[in-house]
C-alpha positions as CSV (number, residue, x, y, z in Angstrom):
1,M,93.8,68.0,109.2
2,Q,94.9,64.6,107.9
3,Q,92.9,64.7,105.3
4,Y,94.6,67.9,104.2
5,E,98.1,66.7,104.8
6,T,97.4,63.7,102.1
7,L,95.7,65.7,99.7
8,A,99.0,68.7,99.9
9,K,101.3,65.7,99.7
10,K,99.4,64.9,96.4
11,H,99.1,68.3,94.9
12,G,101.9,69.8,95.9
13,L,100.5,71.9,98.4
14,P,101.9,74.5,101.2
15,S,101.3,72.6,104.6
16,F,98.2,73.4,106.7
17,E,100.5,75.4,109.1
18,E,101.4,77.3,106.6
19,I,97.9,77.6,104.6
20,D,96.3,78.0,108.3
21,R,98.4,81.3,109.3
22,E,97.3,83.1,106.3
23,F,93.9,82.1,106.0
24,D,92.6,81.0,108.9
25,M,91.6,77.3,108.4
26,T,91.3,76.1,112.3
27,E,87.8,77.5,112.6
28,M,86.9,74.9,110.4
29,P,85.6,71.5,111.7
30,Q,88.6,68.9,111.3
31,A,86.3,66.7,109.0
32,Q,85.5,69.4,106.4
33,L,89.7,70.2,106.2
34,V,89.2,69.3,102.3
35,L,90.3,71.3,99.2
36,R,87.0,73.0,98.4
37,N,86.7,74.3,101.7
38,V,90.5,75.2,102.0
39,R,89.4,77.0,98.6
40,K,86.3,79.2,100.0
41,K,88.4,80.2,102.9
42,I,91.0,81.7,100.8
43,I,88.3,83.7,98.4
44,E,86.4,84.5,101.6
45,K,89.8,86.5,102.9
46,I,90.9,87.8,99.2
47,N,87.1,89.2,99.1
48,F,87.0,91.4,102.3
49,L,90.3,93.0,101.7
50,K,88.9,93.7,97.9
51,E,86.2,95.2,99.5
52,F,88.3,97.3,101.7
53,M,90.6,98.8,98.3
54,E,87.3,99.1,96.8
55,D,85.8,101.4,99.3
56,I,89.0,103.7,98.8
57,L,89.8,103.6,94.7
58,Q,85.7,104.0,94.6
59,P,84.1,104.9,97.6
60,E,80.4,105.3,98.1
61,A,78.4,107.9,100.0
62,N,79.6,106.4,103.3
63,L,81.3,108.8,106.1
64,P,84.1,106.0,106.4
65,S,85.0,105.5,102.6
66,L,85.0,109.6,102.1
67,I,87.4,110.2,105.2
68,E,89.5,107.4,104.4
69,C,89.6,108.2,100.5
70,K,90.8,111.6,100.8
71,S,94.0,110.2,103.1
72,F,95.4,108.6,99.8
73,T,97.7,110.5,97.3
74,D,97.4,110.1,93.8
75,K,100.4,107.8,93.8
76,Q,98.9,105.4,96.5
77,K,95.8,104.8,94.9
78,D,97.3,104.7,91.6
79,D,99.6,101.9,93.7
80,M,96.0,100.5,95.5
81,Y,94.8,100.0,91.7
82,N,97.5,97.6,90.7
83,T,97.6,95.7,94.0
84,Y,93.9,95.6,93.2
85,K,94.2,94.1,90.0
86,K,96.1,91.4,91.2
87,V,93.7,90.9,94.0
88,M,90.9,90.6,90.6
89,Q,93.5,87.9,89.2
90,L,93.7,86.0,92.1
91,M,89.0,86.3,92.5
92,R,89.1,85.3,89.3
93,K,91.2,82.5,89.3
94,G,88.9,81.6,92.2
95,V,85.8,81.6,90.3
96,A,87.6,79.4,87.6
97,A,88.3,76.4,90.5
98,V,84.7,77.6,92.1
99,A,83.0,76.7,88.3
100,L,84.7,72.9,87.9
101,E,84.9,71.9,91.5
102,T,87.6,69.6,91.1
103,D,90.7,68.6,93.6
104,A,93.0,69.2,90.9
105,K,92.0,73.1,90.3
106,D,91.3,73.6,93.9
107,A,95.1,72.4,94.3
108,E,95.7,74.8,91.5
109,F,93.9,77.4,93.0
110,I,95.7,77.3,96.5
111,K,99.4,77.0,95.1
112,Y,98.4,80.2,92.9
113,A,96.9,82.2,95.6
114,Y,99.4,81.1,98.4
115,K,102.3,81.9,96.4
116,E,100.5,85.7,95.1
117,W,99.4,86.3,98.5
118,Q,103.0,86.5,100.4
119,P,103.4,90.7,98.6
120,L,99.7,91.0,98.5
121,K,99.6,90.6,101.8
122,K,102.5,93.7,102.7
123,E,100.8,95.7,100.1
124,I,97.3,95.9,101.4
125,A,98.4,96.0,105.1
126,G,100.3,99.2,104.4
127,Y,96.9,100.8,102.6
128,A,95.2,99.5,105.8
129,E,97.8,101.6,107.8
130,V,97.2,104.7,106.0
131,A,93.3,104.3,106.2
132,Q,93.7,103.8,110.0
133,E,96.2,107.2,110.3
134,C,93.7,109.0,108.7
135,W,91.3,108.5,112.2
136,H,94.0,109.4,114.5
137,K,94.4,112.6,111.9
138,E,90.8,113.4,111.6
139,E,90.6,113.0,115.5
140,K,93.3,116.0,115.8
141,E,92.1,118.4,113.4
142,E,88.7,118.6,115.2
143,K,90.7,119.3,118.1
144,E,92.5,122.1,117.2
145,S,89.5,123.5,115.2
146,Y,87.2,123.1,118.0
147,L,90.1,124.8,120.2
148,G,90.9,127.5,117.4
């Protein structure tokens, strides 16, 4: 953590506590808390959420994707696509940081990702709620059709 704090001061990054709260940094051994590893954890989380949105926007032939996709309105899908584009901008900025592998590029990415993440996480959480709710609806509909 001390190593990150030193680099955070040098590059004007969010505090370790802020980054940890958003991107689960405590899972890494403290000796590894350098900017490269922080960048990797951020990209890992963003990629997980990107894949969630891809399953809704372009469902494959798997049951969860097909069921969840049906629970979104066209407007919600349009809004999700706009969120997805922002997430892809984050991912591509991360690719540039990976390609150059410098503390300066990693720090630039961390600052950018932290700033952009704040509104994005709320949008994505809303989509996750819609997806989660469809499983409750399915359960109710199945019971009604079974009893009817």
